[in-house]
C-alpha positions in Angstrom: -18.7 34.4 2.8 -19.7 31.1 4.1 -18.1 30.6 7.2 -15.3 27.8 7.1 -16.8 25.3 9.7 -19.9 25.3 7.3 -18.1 23.7 4.5 -16.2 21.4 6.6 -19.0 20.3 7.9 -20.5 19.1 4.3 -17.5 18.1 2.9 -16.3 15.6 6.1 -18.5 13.9 7.3 -16.8 11.8 9.9 -17.8 8.4 10.3 -17.2 6.4 13.9 -14.2 5.0 14.5 -13.9 1.7 13.2 -10.7 0.5 14.6 -8.4 1.3 17.3 -4.5 1.8 17.9 -3.9 -1.9 17.9 -6.0 -2.9 15.1 -3.7 -3.1 12.6 -0.3 -4.2 14.4 2.8 -3.5 12.5 0.6 -1.9 9.6 -0.1 1.4 11.9 3.1 3.8 11.2 3.0 7.0 13.0 3.8 9.9 11.0 5.2 13.0 12.5 3.4 16.5 11.2 5.6 18.9 10.0 3.5 20.3 7.2 4.6 21.7 3.7 8.7 21.8 5.3 10.8 19.5 5.4 11.6 18.0 9.1 13.7 20.4 11.2 15.1 17.6 13.7 17.9 15.1 13.4 17.2 11.2 14.0 14.2 10.7 15.5 11.1 13.1 15.5 10.7 14.2 19.2 8.0 12.1 21.2 5.8 14.9 21.9 4.9 15.8 18.6 2.0 15.2 17.1 2.1 12.3 15.3 -0.5 11.0 12.3 -1.5 7.4 12.4 -1.5 5.7 8.6 -2.1 2.7 7.1 1.7 1.5 5.5 1.1 -2.1 3.5 4.2 -3.5 2.3 5.1 -5.6 -0.8 8.7 -7.9 -0.9 10.7 -5.7 -3.5 8.2 -3.7 -4.5 9.4 -0.5 -6.5 6.4 1.8 -6.3 4.6 3.5 -3.6 1.3 4.4 -4.1 -0.1 7.3 -1.1 -3.8 7.1 -1.0 -6.2 9.7 0.1 -9.2 8.1 0.9 -13.1 9.7 0.5 -14.7 11.8 2.9 -17.2 8.7 4.4 -14.8 6.3 5.6 -11.2 5.9 8.0 -8.5 3.8 7.4 -10.7 0.5 9.1 -13.0 1.1 5.8 -10.9 1.5 3.2 -8.1 -1.4 4.8 -10.1 -4.0 2.3 -9.4 -1.8 -0.6 -5.9 -1.1 -0.4 -5.1 -4.6 0.1 -6.6 -5.6 -3.0 -4.5 -2.1 -4.4 -1.1 -3.9 -2.9 -1.3 -7.6 -3.8 -3.1 -6.8 -7.5 -0.5 -4.3 -8.8 2.4 -5.7 -5.9 3.1 -2.1 -4.3 3.5 -0.4 -1.3 0.0 0.9 0.1 0.2 4.0 2.2 -3.3 5.2 3.4 -2.9 8.8 5.2 -5.8 9.3 7.7 -7.2 12.7 8.0 -7.5 15.3 11.2 -10.6 13.9 13.3 -11.2 10.4 11.5 -10.5 7.0 13.4 -8.1 8.3 15.8 -6.1 11.1 14.6 -6.6 14.1 16.7 -7.9 17.4 15.0 -10.9 18.8 13.3 -11.0 17.7 9.7 -10.4 20.8 7.4 -9.2 21.2 4.0 -6.2 22.3 5.2 -5.6 19.8 7.7 -6.4 17.4 5.3 -3.4 18.8 3.0 -1.1 19.4 5.5 -1.4 15.7 6.6 -0.7 15.0 3.1 2.6 16.6 3.0 3.7 15.6 6.1 2.9 11.9 4.8 5.2 12.5 1.3 7.9 13.9 3.6 7.8 10.8 5.8 8.4 8.9 2.1 10.9 10.6 0.8 12.6 11.2 4.4 12.2 8.7 6.6 11.6 5.6 4.5 14.2 6.7 2.2 12.3 6.4 -1.2 13.4 8.4 -4.4 10.4 10.4 -6.1 10.2 8.6 -9.1 9.0 5.5 -7.8 6.0 7.2 -5.9 2.4 7.3 -7.4 -0.4 9.5 -5.2 -4.1 8.6 -5.6 -7.5 9.9 -4.5 -10.8 9.3 -5.0 -13.3 12.1 -4.6 -12.6 14.8 -1.8 -9.1 12.7 -1.8 -8.8 14.2 -5.2 -7.7 17.4 -3.3 -4.5 16.4 -1.5 -4.0 14.3 -4.4 -3.5 17.1 -6.6 -1.9 19.3 -4.5 1.2 16.5 -3.7 1.4 15.9 -7.7 1.4 20.3 -8.1 4.4 20.4 -5.4 6.2 17.4 -6.0 7.5 15.0 -9.3 5.9 11.7 -9.2 5.6 8.7 -11.1 1.8 9.0 -11.2 -1.0 10.6 -10.4 -4.2 8.3 -10.2 -7.6 10.6 -9.3 -11.0 8.7 -9.4 -14.2 11.0 -9.7 -12.2 13.9 -9.1 -13.8 18.3 -9.0 -12.9 21.0 -10.6 -13.0 22.8 -7.0 -15.5 22.9 -4.0 -16.5 25.7 -5.6 -17.9 24.7 -8.7 -18.9 21.7 -6.7 -21.1 23.5 -4.5 -22.2 25.8 -8.4 -23.7 22.3 -9.6 -26.6 22.4 -6.8 -26.9 26.0 -5.7 -25.6 28.1 -9.1 -24.6 31.6 -8.7 -24.9 31.2 -4.8 -21.7 29.0 -4.9 -19.9 32.6 -5.0 -20.2 33.1 -1.5 -18.6 29.5 -0.6 -14.6 30.1 -0.6 -12.8 27.6 -3.7 -10.8 25.6 -1.6 -9.2 22.6 -3.0 -8.9 24.3 -6.6 -8.3 21.5 -8.8 -8.7 23.3 -11.8 -6.2 25.6 -10.9 -3.7 22.9 -10.6 -4.1 20.9 -13.3 -2.3 23.1 -15.9 0.6 22.8 -14.1 1.3 18.9 -13.2 3.3 17.1 -14.8 3.1 13.4 -14.4 1.7 11.1 -16.2 -2.4 11.1 -14.9 -4.7 8.7 -15.1 -8.6 9.8 -14.1 -11.7 7.1 -14.1 -15.1 9.0 -13.7 -18.0 7.1 -14.1 -21.3 8.6 -16.4 -23.4 7.8 -14.0 -22.1 10.0 -10.6 -25.2 12.0 -9.4 -22.6 13.6 -6.6 -19.6 14.8 -8.7 -20.9 15.3 -12.0 -18.5 13.6 -14.6 -17.9 16.8 -16.8 -15.4 17.9 -13.9 -13.2 14.6 -15.0 -13.7 15.5 -18.5 -12.3 19.4 -18.2 -9.9 18.5 -15.8 -8.6 16.1 -18.4 -8.6 18.8 -21.1 -6.8 21.3 -18.3 -4.2 18.6 -17.7 -0.7 18.4 -20.0 0.7 15.9 -19.4 0.8 12.3 -20.1 -2.8 11.2 -19.6 -5.8 8.9 -19.7 -9.4 9.0 -19.1 -11.6 6.5 -19.0 -15.3 6.8 -18.7 -17.5 3.4 -17.0 -21.2 4.3 -18.7 -22.2 2.3 -15.8 -20.8 3.7 -13.2 -21.7 6.0 -10.3 -20.3 7.7 -7.3 -20.1 5.1 -5.0 -19.7 1.8 -7.2 -17.2 -0.4 -6.3 -14.4 -0.2 -8.6 -13.6 -3.7 -8.2 -16.8 -5.1 -9.9 -15.6 -4.6 -13.4 -11.5 -5.3 -14.2 -11.9 -2.3 -16.7 -13.1 0.3 -14.3 -9.5 0.3 -12.4 -7.4 -2.8 -12.7 -6.9 -3.2 -16.4 -6.4 1.1 -17.1 -3.7 0.8 -14.5 -1.9 -1.8 -15.9 -1.9 -0.7 -19.3 -1.4 3.1 -18.1 1.1 2.3 -15.8 4.2 0.0 -15.9 3.0 -2.2 -13.2 4.3 -4.3 -11.7 7.8 -3.4 -11.2 10.7 -4.3 -9.1 13.5 -3.3 -6.9 16.4 -5.3 -5.4 15.0 -3.8 -2.5 12.7 -3.8 0.6 10.7 -0.9 1.9 12.6 -0.5 5.9 10.0 0.9 8.3 12.2 2.5 11.3 11.2 1.7 14.7 10.0 4.8 15.8 7.3 4.5 13.4 5.5 1.7 14.7 6.2 2.8 18.7 2.3 2.8 19.3 3.5 5.2 22.3 3.2 8.1 19.3 -0.4 7.6 19.3 -1.3 7.9 22.9 -2.9 10.3 24.6 -3.5 13.1 22.0 -4.9 11.3 19.0 -8.2 10.8 20.8 -11.0 11.4 19.0 -12.3 14.9 18.6 -15.7 14.9 20.1 -19.0 16.3 18.8 -22.2 17.2 20.2 -25.4 18.9 18.6 -24.2 22.4 19.3 -21.8 21.9 16.3 -24.1 20.1 14.0 -24.5 21.4 10.4 -28.5 22.6 11.2 -26.7 24.2 14.3 -24.4 26.4 12.2 -26.1 27.9 9.7 -26.9 31.3 10.8 -31.0 32.3 10.5 -29.5 34.9 8.4 -28.5 33.0 5.3 -30.5 33.4 2.6 -33.4 31.0 2.7 -32.7 29.4 -0.5 -29.0 28.8 0.3 -29.6 27.8 3.8 -31.9 24.6 1.7 -29.8 23.8 -0.5 -26.5 23.3 2.4 -29.1 21.8 4.5 -30.2 19.2 1.7 -26.4 18.3 0.8 -25.4 17.4 3.9 -23.7 14.8 4.7 -22.9 14.3 1.4 -23.0 10.0 1.3 -20.1 8.2 -0.3 -18.5 4.7 -1.0 -20.9 2.2 -1.1 -18.7 -0.5 0.9 -18.6 -4.0 0.0 -15.4 -7.0 -0.3 -13.2 -6.6 -2.9 -12.9 -9.2 -5.5 -10.0 -12.2 -4.9 -6.7 -11.0 -6.6 -7.0 -12.2 -10.1 -3.1 -14.5 -10.7 -1.8 -13.2 -14.1 0.1 -16.3 -15.5 2.9 -16.1 -17.7 3.7 -17.8 -20.8 5.4 -20.3 -19.1 2.9 -21.9 -17.3 -0.1 -21.9 -20.0 -1.2 -25.9 -20.2 -0.4 -27.2 -23.5 -3.6 -27.6 -24.9 -4.8 -23.7 -23.9 -7.3 -22.5 -26.1 -5.1 -19.6 -28.9 -8.6 -19.0 -29.9 -10.0 -17.8 -26.5 -6.8 -15.9 -25.7 -6.6 -13.7 -28.9 -10.5 -12.8 -28.7 -9.5 -11.5 -25.2 -6.5 -9.9 -26.8 -9.2 -7.8 -28.9 -10.6 -6.1 -25.8 -7.7 -6.3 -23.2 -5.1 -4.5 -25.8 -2.0 -6.1 -27.0 0.2 -6.0 -23.9 1.9 -9.4 -23.0 0.9 -9.3 -19.3 -2.8 -10.3 -20.3 -1.9 -12.0 -23.8 -1.8 -15.5 -22.4 -4.3 -14.9 -19.1 -8.1 -16.1 -20.0 -7.1 -19.6 -21.6 -5.7 -21.3 -18.8 -8.4 -19.6 -16.1 -11.3 -21.0 -17.9 -9.7 -24.6 -18.5 -8.5 -24.0 -14.4 -12.1 -23.4 -13.7 -10.4 -20.5 -11.6 -13.8 -19.8 -9.7 -13.4 -16.1 -8.9 -16.2 -14.9 -11.0 -19.5 -17.1 -12.6 -19.3 -16.7 -15.3 -15.4 -16.5 -15.9 -14.8 -12.5 -16.0 -12.2 -13.6 -19.0 -14.4 -14.6 -21.1 -15.8 -12.1 -23.6 -18.9 -14.1 -23.7 -19.3 -12.0 -20.1 -21.2 -8.8 -20.1 -17.9 -8.2 -17.4 -15.8 -7.3 -20.0 -17.7 -4.1 -21.2 -16.1 -2.1 -23.8 -15.0 1.3 -22.3 -14.9 4.8 -23.7 -11.4 6.1 -23.1 -9.2 8.5 -24.3 -5.5 9.4 -24.6 -3.3 12.7 -24.7 -2.9 12.8 -28.0 -6.6 12.3 -29.1 -9.1 15.1 -29.1 -11.5 14.7 -27.4 -15.3 14.3 -29.6 -18.6 15.4 -28.9 -20.0 13.4 -25.6 -21.7 10.1 -27.4 -24.7 8.5 -26.0 -24.2 4.8 -24.1 -25.1 2.6 -27.2 -22.7 5.2 -29.3 -19.5 4.3 -26.9 -20.3 0.7 -26.6 -20.9 0.1 -30.0 -17.3 2.1 -31.4 -15.2 1.0 -28.6 -11.7 3.3 -28.2 -8.6 1.0 -27.1 -7.2 2.1 -24.3 -3.6 3.4 -24.7 -0.4 1.3 -24.1 2.7 3.6 -23.0 6.1 3.8 -20.8 6.0 5.4 -17.9 7.2 8.8 -17.4 10.8 8.1 -15.9 13.2 11.1 -16.1 16.8 9.1 -15.9 15.6 7.6 -19.3 17.6 8.2 -22.1 16.4 9.7 -25.1 15.9 7.3 -27.3 13.8 5.7 -24.5 11.7 8.3 -25.0 11.4 8.1 -28.9 10.4 4.8 -27.9 7.3 6.1 -25.8 6.5 8.7 -28.6 5.6 5.3 -30.7 3.7 3.9 -28.5 1.5 7.0 -27.8 3.1 8.5 -25.0 3.8 12.0 -24.8 
């Protein structure tokens, strides 16, 4: 088998730290590392216990917490603008988890360490923040789909969002090095976890993804047995900005999940989690030198074909950074101007779906000349509103059509209620009628 150190070097090309402990103020929380077990202490965790730096963005009276796992070429500082957009657009709390060796977090990046951080974050939300499991969603992008699916397998969640997911690391290598992938340990085996996941799952995978083939997303979708939705943007690549086109990510989130939702309770963070002293000393970045670089780790005894393929794979570039667009303020029916164009609103409903949340969105924004996009991104006259292929859990997936066929025959987004175990059987019947499972 290929040494684990080589695999980790390829999967985790650690970027230079983009933030310090004092940069985010009270947005930076320190989570005690506890692995996959509940806490073994009462009250505050010991100060000398190793802590994980995480970014916690709160929204007043929000019901849902989204635990976010970023891609492999960014840290909390780089993903913070996207997390802020998540919070403001969907009106949720966001907890972004740092990986070992990234940013100001101590440790060496490896799959086991990332999974340990994921479980520590989950227990922090449930136990230390006292947040119910049915109000927690988990989201991962690319390498972050590994820990995200592990949490969905081991906990009952309100939802799972996967952006450019992969079947497993071994299958990911198989796309590059063929049969030699058998030498790679099968870690982050998402294909084995998918059939056991029971929470509603949204998968978004670009058809032009050149790093993780779109077939990985298609196959994972077929393996899932829960309520699910697959969105395949024809022009989306692995590093495409999810916020460039509102149909890539924003509309599926609103229509697949019941967002936003509220509770008469604010998220309360214990004082000890904000104490910067818990991040002192031990949380310096692990230094790297040339002896630990990938070329130095590749043993000359490796087959030449495997050695060349591994050198070509590293580092795998991810996440072309660009600032997020302004948050779209979706007006209520009462806020519509008297001269709002019902015709324009009706035309847009045909694209966005019949959900009341979007029904009256376009007309007032056009009349007010919102200035968020030019031309207006909510007008059917602009290419921003491009139809995307989507598949619901009750639809049999047809053979892969061409991009032209997909655009000519769009499938509507699925509008269904979120899975909530506390709902009555009558509510479950309503969900079935609306397309849910």
